[in-house]
N, C-alpha and C positions, 0 to 999 in steps of 0.2 A: 553454543547458544540454543541450538535446536533441541538438544537434550534437556536443557533447563526449561525451555518452553513446553516440551512434552511432559516433563515432570510437573510443572505448574498446572497444566490442563488436567492431568490425571489426578493430582492431589485435590484440586478444587472440586472436581466432579465426584471424587470418592467421598468427600466430607459433606457436600451439600448439593450434589447433582448439578444440573445446568444453572440453577440459581447461584451456586458457588462459582461457576465459570463466569457468569455475568458480574459477580462481585469482584472476581479477580481482574476482569477487564476494566471495571471501574477503578480499581486500585492502581492499575498501570496507567490509566488515563489521568490519574491524580498527579502524576509527575509531568504534566504538560508544561507547566511553567519552567521547570528545570530543563526540559527538552528544548524549549524555545530559546532559552538563554545559551544552551550549549551550541545549538545550530547557528545562533547569531554571532558567536565568537569568530568562527572561520571567515565569513564574508567581511566582517569588520577589519580583521587583520589583512585580508587580501586587498581590500580597497585602500587600506593605509599604505600597503606596498606599492600599489599603482600610483597613488598620489605622490609618494616619495620619489618614484622614478620619473614621473612627468614633471615634478618640480625641480629636478636636478639636484636633489640632496646628496650628501656624501654616500659612498657605497656601503659604509657600515650601517647606515640607517636601513637600507634595503636588506642587508643581511639579517638584521634583527626582525624586520617584518616577515621575512621568509621563514625564520624559525617559529614565529608566532603563527604563521599560516599553516605550517606543518602540524603544529599542535592542534590548530583548529580543524584540520582535516580528520585527525584522529578522534577528537571529541565529537565531530559531526557524525562520523560513522557510528560511534557509540549511541548517540541520540537517535539516529535513524533506526538502529537495531531495536531500541525500546519502542519506537513508533510502530514498526512492523510487527513486533510481538503483541502489542496491544491491539493492533488491527486483526491479528489472528484470533485472539480471544474474543474480540467483538464479533467477528464474522461467525465464530462457533456459536455464540449466543443467538445471533440472528438466524443461523442455520437451524438451531433447535426450535426457534419460533416458527420458521418456515415449515418444518416437519409437522409441528402441531397444527398449524392453520390449514395446511394442505391435506391433513388427515392421512399421512403416510405411517403405516405401522413399522416398516423397516425398508431400508434401501439395500437391495440384494445385488451386490456386484457380480454375482454368478450369472445374472441375466445379461444377455448380449447387448441390449440397448443401453442399460445402465453403465456397463463397462465402456461402451463407445462414448457415452456422455462424459465419463471420467477422463478418458484420453483427450477428448476435445477440450475439456476444462483445463487440463494440464498444458495444452497447446496455447491457449489464449494469452497467458502472460508473456510468452515468447513473441507472439505477434504484436502485442501491445508495446513491448519493449523495443522491438525492431522499428516500429513506426515512430516512437519517440526519439530514438537515436538518429534515425534518418532525417527527421524534422530538424533536429539541432544542427546536423551537418549542412542541410540546405540553407537554413537561416544564416549560419556562419559564413557560407560562401557568398550569399547575397550581401552581407555586411562587408566582407573583404573586397568585393567588387566595388562597393560604394566608397570605401576608404581609398582604394586605388584611383577611382575617378576623381576624388577630391584632391589627392596628391598631384594628379595629372593636370587638372583644370584650375586649381587654386594655388598659384605660386606663393611661396613664402610661409607655408604652414610649419615646416620644420625649423625655420628661423624665427618663429613666433611673430612674424610680421602680418600674418593673416589669421582670421578666426575660422576654424573648421565648422562645417555644418553638422553640429552634433544632433540636431533634431531629426535629421534623416536617418541616422544610425539607430536612434531610439525608435523611430517609426517602423523601421525594418524589423527590429526584434519584437516589438509589441504586436504588430500585425501578423507576423509569422507565428507567434505563440498562440494566437487565437485561431488562425486559419489552419495550421497544421494539426491542431488537437481535435478538430471536428471528427475525423475518421476514428481515432482511438476512443473518443467519447461515445460515438455511435456504436462501436463494437460492445462497449461495456453496457450500454442501455438496451440494445436491440437483441443481442444474442440470447439472454435469458428469456425474453418474450417469445422469440421464435422457437427455442427448444421446449419451453414450457407448454405452449399451445399446440405444438406439432407432435411431441412425443410424451407429454405428461409430466406430472410432478416428480415421479420417481427418477426419471432420466435427468430432470433439472437438478435434483438433489445430487446425483452423481457428478454433474457439471460443476456445481458449487464446490464439492469436495475436491475435485481436480484443480480448480482455480485457486482455492485456498492453499493447498499444499505446495503447488508449483509457484504461486505468487510469493509466499513467505520465503521459500528458498531463494528465488530469484532476487527478491528485494534485499535480503541480507548479503548475498554474494556480491551484488552490484555495488552496494554501498561500501563494503569493505574493499573490494577490488579497485573501485574508482579512487578512494582515498589513498590506497597503496601506490597506484600509478602516479598520482599527483605528488606524493611525497618522494617517490623515486626520482622524479624530475628535479625537485628542489634539492635533493641530496648532492647533486653535482655542483651546487654553488660552493660548497666547501671541499669538494673532491671525493671521488669514489675510487677505491682500490679494486681493480679487476685483474686477476692473475698476476699480482705483484706490481702492477703499473697503475699510477694515479691518473684519473681522467677528470677533467673540469668542464666548465661551461663551454659550449660551442665545439666540443669534441664529438666524435662519431657516436659513442654510447649516449651522450647527452641528446643528440639529435634523435636517436631511437627512442629515448625516454619521452621526448616532446611528442613524437608520433603516438606513443602509448597513451599520453595524457589527453590527446584528442578523443580517445575512446573513454578514458577514465572520467573526464569531466561530465559527459552525458550520463555515464553510469551513476555517479554519486549525486549529481544534482538534478537529474531529470527522470531517468528510467527507474532507478532504485526507489526513490521516495514515492513515485506514482503507483507502485505495486500495492501499497496499503489502501490507496484510494480505489484502485480497481477491485480489490477484494471486497471492501465494504460496500461499494456501489452496486456490484452485481448481487450481493446478498440482500441489499435493501430492495432492489427492483424485483427480485424473486419473491421476497416477502410481500410486496405490494400486490403482485398478481396471484399469490397463493390461494386466496378465497375463490378465484375464478377457475382454479384448477382442481379444487377439492371434490366437485360433483356431489355435494351434499354429504360428505363423509367426515368433515372436520368438526371440531368442537364448537365452531361458530355456526355453521349451516346445519349441523345435525339437530335432531329432535331429542328432547329429553323425556325421560319417564319419571313421573313423580309418584312415589308410593306413600300413601297416607294410612297409618294404622289408627284405628279407633278401638280403644279398650273399654269394655264394660265390666264393672265389678258388681257381683251380686252376692248377697249373704243369705244363707238358708236359716231355718229356725234353730238349728243346732249351734250355729255360729261359724260354720265353715264358709270360707270365701271362695268364689270362683271367678276367674278372670277370662273373659272371652275377647278375642281379638278379631276385629273385622277389618280386612285389608281392602282398601279401595285403590285401584290402579288408574291413574289418569295419564293417558297417552297423548302424544302429539302436541306438546306445549312448546312453542317456539321461544 
C-alpha cells in the first residue's frame, strides 16, 4: 500500500504538480460513500452477534454472525487504508499551501533545527496513539467495575428478573470519550503553534513532514494489525490447528487471542483511524498560522512590482517606422 501511495503521489506531481496531488486527493475522497458503507458493515454484523447472544438464539446463529464480523473486520481495514491514503494526499496539498503562504523556498533537512523538528514530528503519532489506547483501557475498566457493581447490588440480572442500569454504562463511555480526548486534541492543536512561533516556519515544515510520514505508517499498521488480532480470536470458534492439535474456544491459545484482541480493538477502532485526523488537523493549524510566520516574504504579504511598457510608433518622411518603448516601473503595490 505504501508503494502504491508513493507512486500515486509521484505520478500526480509529475503530470500536474501540486495541483495534480490535490486532484488525486479529491479523487480518493470521492470514494467516501463506499468507505462509509464498508466501515458500517463490520459494526452491524458485530451488533447482530451481540443481540443473538443476549437473546439466547441457537449457536449456529452466533457462528454465522461471527463469520460476517470477520469479513467486516477485513473490509473495515481496507476502508481505513483508503481513508489514511486520502489523508496523506490531502496533507501533502496542505503542506504545499503552507510552504507557499509561509514563503519558504526550501526545507533543508541538513539543518540541525529542521532535522530535530522532523524527529519530533515522527514522535507525535506515537504519543497520540499511546494516549488513545490508554484512554480506551481506562474507560473499559470503569465500565467493567460498573457492571460488576450492578451484578453485585442488583439481584436477578442474569435470570432476566431485573433490568440493568444501561444508562450508567452509556454515560461512562460518552463522558470518557470526551474527557480522555482533551490531551490528544490539545497536542494536535498546540504543538504546531509552539514550534512555529518558537523556531520558525522551516522547522514547522520539518515537523509536518515527520507527522505525515509516521502517521500514515502508524495508521495503516494499526488498522491492519487490529483487524488481524480480532479475526484471530474469532477463528477459535471453529477451531485452530496448532502443531497438529486442534484448539477451540476457552482453550489457552484462545485466552491468549482474547488478550491480544484487547489491544487489537483500540488499534483498529480508535488509534488507527485517528491518525488521518491528526495529520490533517496539524496541517490545517500550520496553514492558519503560516501568514504570521512569513515575516513579509510570502506571496500574500510580499509586495509586487508592476512593469508597464508604453510603446510609441513614429513614421519618418521616407516611410520607415520606429518603435520606442518607455518602461515605467511601479513599486510597492500591496
